[in-house]
GUKOLLUM-694292 format. One line per field, with one value per residue: z, y, x of N, C-alpha, C in turn. Coordinates in pm, whole numbers, plus 50000, padded with zeros to 5 digits. Each point is the difference from the previous one (the first is absolute). Example, Ala and Ser with C-alpha at 12.3 -4.5 7.8 and 13.67 -1.06 7.14 Angstrom:
% residues 2
n.Z [50780, 49928]
n.Y [49431, 50105]
n.X [51319, 49965]
ca.Z [50000, 50006]
ca.Y [50119, 50119]
ca.X [49911, 50082]
c.Z [50000, 50073]
c.Y [50120, 50109]
c.X [50090, 49923]
***
This chain:
% residues 189
n.Z [69903, 49954, 49895, 50004, 49852, 50104, 49907, 50087, 49853, 50071, 49968, 49926, 50139, 49986, 49995, 50053, 49948, 49884, 49936, 49980, 50113, 50044, 49927, 50026, 50149, 49938, 49971, 50073, 50070, 49893, 49954, 50197, 50037, 49835, 50042, 50119, 49946, 49949, 50068, 50041, 49929, 49962, 50109, 49937, 49871, 50047, 50108, 49967, 49917, 50129, 50029, 49899, 50016, 50113, 49969, 49917, 50098, 50047, 49896, 49933, 50102, 50050, 49903, 50026, 50105, 49903, 49900, 50101, 50123, 49896, 50039, 49998, 50016, 49915, 49926, 50059, 49877, 50112, 50026, 49884, 49931, 50086, 50025, 49834, 50080, 49880, 50094, 50065, 50112, 49956, 50078, 50026, 50099, 50073, 50092, 49963, 49941, 49864, 50008, 50012, 49885, 49933, 49888, 50036, 50052, 49944, 49914, 50156, 50010, 49836, 49998, 50106, 49940, 49902, 50070, 50017, 49872, 49940, 50132, 50057, 49935, 49990, 49893, 50041, 49991, 49914, 49987, 49889, 50095, 50009, 50138, 49905, 50097, 49935, 50013, 50141, 49986, 50101, 50182, 49993, 50114, 49973, 50081, 49953, 50002, 50021, 49895, 50074, 49865, 50013, 49929, 49894, 49952, 49884, 50092, 49918, 50131, 49934, 50114, 50051, 49879, 50053, 49903, 49918, 50148, 50017, 50075, 50092, 49985, 50076, 49940, 50014, 49856, 50033, 50066, 49919, 50113, 49974, 49978, 50120, 50002, 50008, 50029, 50001, 49999, 50025, 50008, 49928, 50040]
n.Y [62656, 50165, 49944, 49992, 50081, 50002, 49905, 49895, 50003, 50078, 49864, 50007, 49993, 49902, 50070, 49873, 49947, 49960, 50097, 49978, 49984, 50070, 50068, 50023, 50010, 50170, 50066, 49985, 50118, 50081, 49990, 50002, 50104, 50076, 49994, 50051, 50133, 50007, 49950, 50130, 50068, 50015, 50037, 50136, 50048, 49980, 50036, 50116, 50054, 49966, 50108, 50095, 50026, 50041, 50164, 50032, 49987, 50060, 50071, 50010, 50029, 50103, 50039, 50025, 50073, 50115, 50019, 49971, 50086, 50021, 49880, 49999, 50065, 49937, 50076, 50058, 49964, 49987, 50017, 49997, 49951, 49907, 49960, 50021, 49939, 50105, 50074, 49985, 49883, 49882, 49990, 49898, 49949, 49918, 50062, 50098, 49904, 49912, 50076, 50021, 49971, 49899, 50002, 49956, 49917, 50017, 49982, 49960, 49940, 50015, 50032, 49887, 49911, 49991, 49966, 49918, 50038, 50008, 49972, 49921, 50046, 49855, 49959, 49923, 49911, 49982, 49976, 49962, 49913, 50114, 49912, 49910, 49901, 49908, 49914, 50053, 50053, 50086, 50021, 50105, 50003, 50115, 50083, 50061, 50103, 50117, 50027, 49898, 49972, 49946, 49914, 49963, 50042, 50033, 50008, 49919, 49954, 50086, 50041, 50038, 49952, 50002, 50108, 49913, 50023, 50010, 49817, 49994, 49943, 49861, 49855, 49991, 50001, 50002, 50014, 50098, 50092, 50078, 50056, 50063, 49887, 50032, 49916, 49889, 49880, 49919, 49888, 49943, 49875]
n.X [13944, 50008, 50004, 49857, 50046, 50137, 50044, 50005, 50001, 49922, 49901, 49908, 49939, 49973, 49891, 49970, 49905, 50049, 49951, 50087, 50043, 49875, 50022, 50156, 49971, 49935, 50050, 50114, 49948, 49973, 50111, 50013, 49870, 50041, 50101, 49983, 49929, 50112, 50078, 49950, 49949, 50143, 50012, 49912, 50025, 50145, 49925, 49935, 50081, 50070, 49970, 49991, 50104, 50035, 49920, 50077, 50136, 49920, 49963, 50078, 50071, 49939, 49953, 50108, 49930, 49906, 50145, 50090, 49914, 49960, 50021, 49879, 50004, 50053, 49890, 50105, 49974, 49947, 50029, 50056, 49922, 50020, 50158, 49974, 49917, 49927, 50004, 49867, 50086, 49914, 50009, 50008, 49849, 50101, 49977, 49880, 49994, 50040, 50032, 50106, 50049, 50079, 49948, 49909, 50069, 50079, 49878, 49960, 50120, 49983, 49870, 50031, 50136, 49916, 49895, 50097, 50013, 49877, 49943, 50128, 49964, 49968, 50088, 49930, 50070, 49983, 50125, 50077, 50034, 50065, 50034, 50028, 49933, 50063, 49911, 49992, 49923, 50083, 49930, 49986, 50002, 49901, 50055, 49932, 50046, 49943, 50086, 50057, 49985, 49889, 50071, 50019, 50148, 49974, 49941, 49895, 49999, 49894, 50024, 49870, 50034, 50107, 50089, 50107, 50057, 49906, 50005, 50020, 50016, 49938, 50006, 50136, 50068, 50055, 49899, 50116, 49964, 49874, 50122, 49980, 49940, 49851, 50101, 49935, 50085, 49924, 50066, 49899, 50026]
ca.Z [49980, 50080, 49954, 49973, 49915, 49981, 50112, 50029, 49891, 49883, 49970, 50082, 50013, 49957, 50091, 49909, 49871, 49879, 49909, 49903, 50093, 50063, 49835, 49990, 50100, 50002, 49821, 50064, 50129, 49895, 49933, 50037, 50019, 49904, 49990, 50072, 49984, 49886, 50074, 50077, 49905, 49878, 50091, 50025, 49902, 50010, 50064, 49918, 49943, 50032, 50046, 49860, 49936, 50114, 49965, 49884, 49997, 50081, 49889, 49893, 50083, 49982, 49839, 49956, 50096, 49928, 49884, 49997, 50029, 49904, 49941, 49893, 49863, 49934, 49915, 50022, 49928, 50063, 50114, 49939, 49916, 50118, 50027, 49909, 49976, 50039, 50088, 50108, 49975, 50160, 50128, 50025, 50168, 49976, 50139, 49979, 49858, 50008, 49994, 49885, 49950, 50068, 49896, 50089, 50140, 49892, 50005, 50090, 50051, 49917, 50082, 50140, 49996, 49895, 50104, 50120, 49941, 49949, 50081, 49998, 49856, 49899, 49867, 50019, 49874, 50021, 49843, 49938, 50058, 49921, 49957, 50019, 50026, 49981, 49871, 50030, 50043, 50117, 49958, 50092, 50067, 50051, 50069, 49975, 50064, 49879, 49865, 49977, 49944, 50007, 49908, 49950, 49897, 49849, 50030, 49915, 50080, 50043, 50140, 50016, 49856, 49938, 49889, 50013, 50004, 50090, 50127, 50078, 50052, 50119, 49968, 49858, 49937, 50105, 50139, 50064, 50028, 49898, 50041, 50049, 49979, 50120, 49985, 50103, 49930, 50025, 49887, 50066, 49957]
ca.Y [49936, 50077, 49987, 49846, 49967, 49865, 49863, 50001, 49927, 50126, 49969, 50087, 49942, 49977, 50021, 49937, 49967, 50102, 49938, 49906, 49932, 49956, 49941, 49840, 49924, 49947, 49880, 49872, 49911, 49972, 49873, 49874, 49951, 49911, 49872, 49894, 50009, 49895, 49885, 49953, 49974, 49843, 49836, 49997, 49902, 49832, 49980, 49979, 49878, 49839, 49963, 49919, 49837, 49881, 49924, 49888, 49858, 49939, 49974, 49890, 49877, 49983, 49931, 49879, 49879, 49961, 49927, 49854, 49893, 50014, 49912, 49952, 50122, 49984, 50117, 50211, 50102, 49979, 50093, 50132, 50052, 50125, 50129, 50078, 50060, 50139, 50060, 49970, 49851, 49960, 49857, 49865, 49917, 49904, 49909, 49965, 49948, 49852, 50007, 50074, 49920, 50073, 50107, 50103, 50041, 50037, 50132, 50084, 50016, 50133, 50081, 50067, 50084, 50148, 50149, 50046, 50054, 50150, 50076, 50074, 50073, 49920, 49894, 49827, 49908, 49883, 49980, 49893, 50059, 50043, 49893, 49893, 49879, 49867, 49958, 50062, 50150, 50015, 50107, 50076, 50054, 50131, 50126, 50169, 50180, 50163, 49984, 49909, 49874, 49844, 49993, 50023, 50046, 49856, 49919, 50024, 50057, 50160, 49999, 50105, 50026, 50068, 49964, 49931, 50047, 50093, 49957, 49948, 49832, 49965, 49954, 50005, 49883, 49975, 49969, 50107, 50105, 50093, 50167, 50085, 49900, 49942, 49857, 49878, 49872, 49857, 49899, 49917, 49870]
ca.X [49865, 49893, 49877, 49930, 50044, 50112, 50007, 50183, 50078, 50014, 49887, 49866, 49955, 49867, 49883, 49857, 50016, 50015, 49892, 50078, 50002, 49853, 49923, 50097, 49941, 49843, 50055, 50040, 49894, 49918, 50082, 50028, 49867, 49938, 50053, 49940, 49864, 49990, 50039, 49857, 49900, 50016, 49975, 49818, 49989, 50051, 49921, 49876, 50026, 50015, 49804, 49916, 50054, 49980, 49866, 49950, 50026, 49938, 49898, 50089, 49976, 49868, 49941, 50065, 49953, 49871, 49976, 50073, 49884, 49912, 50098, 49946, 50074, 50119, 50059, 49980, 49962, 49852, 50068, 50017, 49886, 49887, 50046, 50043, 49881, 49990, 49914, 49966, 49948, 49849, 50042, 49909, 50017, 50030, 49962, 49805, 50020, 50022, 50167, 50045, 50036, 50139, 49971, 49879, 50115, 50087, 49940, 49985, 50141, 50083, 49851, 50029, 50112, 50007, 49927, 50097, 50135, 49978, 49977, 50143, 50084, 50096, 49890, 50019, 49972, 50089, 50060, 50050, 50135, 50125, 50115, 49935, 50069, 49991, 49902, 49868, 49985, 49975, 49937, 50039, 49875, 50060, 49939, 50102, 50002, 49998, 49982, 50050, 49938, 50063, 50037, 50139, 50005, 49968, 49828, 49910, 49863, 50010, 49914, 49947, 49972, 50110, 50041, 50073, 50131, 49929, 50024, 50125, 49982, 50088, 50088, 50027, 49936, 50124, 49961, 49998, 49943, 50018, 50069, 49928, 49893, 49989, 49916, 50071, 49917, 50010, 50006, 49890, 50011]
c.Z [50057, 49898, 49940, 49894, 49879, 50088, 50005, 49906, 49921, 49896, 50020, 50031, 49912, 50080, 49881, 49882, 49874, 49905, 49859, 50110, 50013, 49798, 50015, 50053, 49939, 49833, 50065, 50035, 49892, 49924, 50017, 50025, 49902, 49951, 50078, 49973, 49803, 50055, 50089, 49848, 49949, 50153, 50055, 49862, 49981, 50109, 49944, 49874, 50040, 50096, 49910, 49936, 50135, 49988, 49869, 50012, 50133, 49928, 49974, 50134, 50006, 49889, 50005, 50100, 50027, 49900, 50038, 50090, 49931, 49944, 49889, 49852, 49955, 49902, 50015, 49894, 50011, 50105, 49912, 49904, 50138, 50060, 49911, 49916, 50042, 50056, 50104, 49975, 50103, 50065, 50003, 50108, 49951, 50161, 49990, 49885, 50036, 50035, 49801, 49922, 49993, 49894, 50078, 50157, 49908, 49977, 50086, 50044, 49964, 50031, 50097, 50005, 49907, 50064, 50144, 49948, 49971, 50111, 50037, 49891, 49916, 49910, 50019, 49808, 49943, 49821, 49979, 50066, 49800, 49917, 50008, 50055, 49975, 49871, 50024, 50016, 50132, 49967, 50104, 50068, 49992, 50060, 49949, 50033, 49956, 49909, 49920, 49978, 50068, 49846, 49978, 49893, 49919, 50026, 49954, 50088, 50055, 50135, 49981, 49887, 50050, 49882, 50019, 50007, 50086, 50115, 50001, 49994, 50049, 49927, 49827, 49947, 50074, 50110, 50133, 50055, 49891, 50056, 50084, 50007, 50197, 50031, 50083, 49897, 50045, 49884, 50052, 49917, 50048]
c.Y [50064, 49994, 49859, 49945, 49943, 49888, 49996, 49992, 50175, 50020, 50056, 49881, 49924, 49982, 49929, 49917, 50085, 49887, 49908, 49860, 49950, 49931, 49855, 49900, 49905, 49885, 49870, 49897, 49948, 49899, 49901, 49946, 49947, 49845, 49918, 49930, 49899, 49886, 49909, 49930, 49881, 49870, 49984, 49908, 49899, 49905, 49940, 49883, 49847, 49954, 49969, 49857, 49894, 49944, 49965, 49848, 49936, 49984, 49851, 49854, 49926, 49924, 49853, 49858, 49953, 49927, 49867, 49939, 49962, 49827, 49930, 50084, 49932, 50100, 50106, 50036, 50026, 50129, 50099, 50037, 50092, 50149, 50028, 50067, 50123, 49983, 49898, 49867, 50010, 49911, 49924, 50027, 49882, 49940, 49995, 49934, 49878, 50045, 50077, 49912, 50077, 50161, 50146, 50036, 50091, 50183, 50052, 50006, 50156, 50062, 50101, 50045, 50123, 50100, 50002, 50027, 50136, 50072, 50037, 50051, 49913, 49958, 49853, 49984, 49851, 49978, 49907, 50023, 49991, 49924, 49851, 49912, 49895, 50015, 50087, 50169, 50021, 50145, 50108, 50116, 50168, 50082, 50124, 50071, 50085, 49967, 49894, 49878, 49826, 49946, 50000, 50028, 49958, 49944, 50125, 50073, 50119, 50011, 50129, 50111, 50142, 49953, 49931, 50097, 50133, 50053, 49933, 49818, 49961, 49929, 50010, 49827, 49889, 49957, 50136, 50083, 50119, 50117, 50065, 49935, 50027, 49867, 49898, 49878, 49886, 49880, 49915, 49872, 49939]
c.X [49894, 49849, 49970, 49988, 50075, 49993, 50150, 50072, 49980, 49898, 49873, 49886, 49845, 49875, 49918, 50046, 49997, 49863, 50066, 49997, 49873, 49948, 50081, 49929, 49823, 50060, 50042, 49845, 49869, 50014, 50006, 49842, 49949, 50081, 49938, 49816, 50036, 50021, 49855, 49948, 50045, 49990, 49878, 49985, 49997, 49937, 49899, 50013, 50005, 49875, 49932, 50078, 49947, 49826, 49967, 50056, 49854, 49878, 50086, 49972, 49851, 49964, 50096, 50002, 49854, 49987, 50036, 49925, 49874, 50097, 49903, 50012, 50097, 50059, 49990, 49978, 49822, 50058, 50051, 49911, 49900, 50097, 50008, 49870, 49945, 49819, 49970, 49995, 49899, 50032, 49852, 50018, 50050, 49941, 49899, 50026, 50041, 50143, 50066, 50131, 50127, 50050, 49910, 50112, 50078, 49938, 49963, 50136, 50006, 49905, 50093, 50127, 50019, 49942, 50058, 50133, 49950, 49959, 50106, 50057, 50068, 49908, 50115, 49997, 50092, 49993, 50061, 50180, 50100, 50120, 49881, 50132, 49977, 49873, 49872, 50019, 49922, 49894, 50088, 49905, 50084, 49925, 50071, 49869, 50036, 50009, 50037, 49878, 50002, 50019, 50201, 50008, 49943, 49887, 49919, 49855, 50026, 49923, 49946, 49979, 50142, 50041, 50120, 50140, 49934, 50030, 50156, 49992, 50097, 50123, 50084, 49990, 50168, 49933, 50038, 49937, 50038, 50005, 49887, 49877, 49977, 49874, 50048, 49935, 50082, 49957, 49896, 50078, 49902]
***
């Protein structure tokens, strides 16, 4: 074995890595890194969706508690009228006056709730629930975000001047969620 160019079995010894091995290693590493980045992106998207849903549920919870606290008001259509009104809703000072009627409390509640929802990037509204239970029509309080608008497919109210079918509505006529809708709702009895 006088020369260093042959190994024990008569094959030439390899000194270092070839170009193909380096390129293959780079390809495998970049594929793994790209896969990890895609998974991270999906995880962040799902986390963002969950956070929006949680914030929407908190707004719904506060809204439904305010409606229930106004026990003198028996007809939720007053709330529905104010929730679905366009423009800014005027508030009244109930503390420094002779008090407010149940309708005025409802108007103040809706003004404050809508302002809170808008400041967080949500739309808040009340619709007739798609499914009629018994002899009465329940009301559904809806919080929507992104391209989803408050309402159910087939409802006639056109929110914010959008064309019908322009954006996604929240609920189907059978009471189920519309695919890809970004919204949460609660039934108010």
